[in-house]
N, C-alpha and C positions, 0 to 999 in steps of 0.2 A: 504494500500500500504506500510505503514511503516513496518509492520510485514514481508511482503514478501521481502522487501529490507534488513532488518536485517538478515533474513535467508540467503539470497543471498550473503551478505558480507562474509560469511564463505567460499565461493568458490573462493574468490580473491586469486590470486597468486602474492603476493607483498613482496618477501623476501628482496628486496633492499631498497625500500622506506619505508616499513612498513606502507603504507598508503592505506588500502583496500578501494575500491570504488565499488559500485553496481549501476546498472541502469536498469530501465524497461521503454520501450517505448510502448505506447498504440496507437493502430491503430484506424482509424476512424470506422472500423467495429467491434471494441471491442477486437480484438486479442491483446495479449501482447507478447513481446519478451524481454528477459533479457540478461544482460551481466555483466561481472566483468572485472576489470583490470587484465591483464596477463603480468607480467614484464619479462624482459630478461636481461642477463648480458650485451648484446649489446643493450643499452637503446633505440636505434632507432627501434628495433624490438618489443618494448613494444606496447601493444594495450590498450587503455583506455576502461573503462566500457561502456561509452556512445557510442563509435564507435562500440564496440562489439555488443551491442543491436541493433543498427541501421543497421549494415551490416547483422545481422541475419534476420531482417525483409525483407531487400532487397533480400537476398538469398532465402527467402520463397515466392518470387513473388510480393512483394509490390513495390510501385513506389513513385517517388517524389510526395509530397503533400498528401500521404495516411496517414501521421502521425497526431495523435491527441494531444498527450501530452508526455512529457519525465520527468521521476522521477529519481533523482540521490541521492545517500546517501554515505556519508563518515563516517568512524569510528572514529570521533573526536567530540569534543564539539562545534567546530566552523564550520559554514556552509562554504563550498567551492563551487566555480563555475567551469564550464567546462574550460579545457585548450583551447588554440587557435586552435589546430588541430581539436578538436571536434567541436568548434564553426564554423569552416570552413565547416565541413561536415553537421552540422545542417543547416547552411545558404543555402547550396546547395539543401537540401531535404525537409525542413520544410516551411510551411507558416510562414510569419513574425509575426502573432498574436498568434502562438502556445505557450502554457505555458510550462515553464521548472521549475520544482519544485526541488529545491536543499535543501537537508536535512542533518543535523548532528544527533547525538544521542539525542540532546535536543531541537533543533529548526529547522525551515524551512523558506526559502525565495522563493518567486515566481517571475519569470521574464518572459517576452515575448522574443521571438527570437530577435525582433527588439531592445529590451533593452540591451540584451547581445551582440548583433552584430549591433551596430548603423551604421557602415560604412562597409558593407560587400563587399567582392571581389566576384563577381558572373559573370554569363554569359554576362551581359552587359559590363563588363570591357574587355571582349575578342573581342569586335566588333570594 
């Protein structure tokens, strides 16, 4: 997976932050969907790699809880975790025990959704 992510990082469009990110989401049936961060001069229009991969899976017909694992890579020495917009999307669509593997060029850390999002805002909060 590391090699796929390193190749995918080259597709990142990150002229403002200079912080390329790549993500691959693996579905329970084994299919994979990839994404990279795509920045915009209007920062609110930027999409993160994680959400890019996740919405690609959804647009191909997958549903909530069809996700098996998420891999994320940044082009730095230090591991970085998902932003809170991505965490909200992950909380909405992933089982709480799904692993999220965060990688840098030299190391990796593995978290569960529950570890990254211990106090989620979800459908129960809307009742």
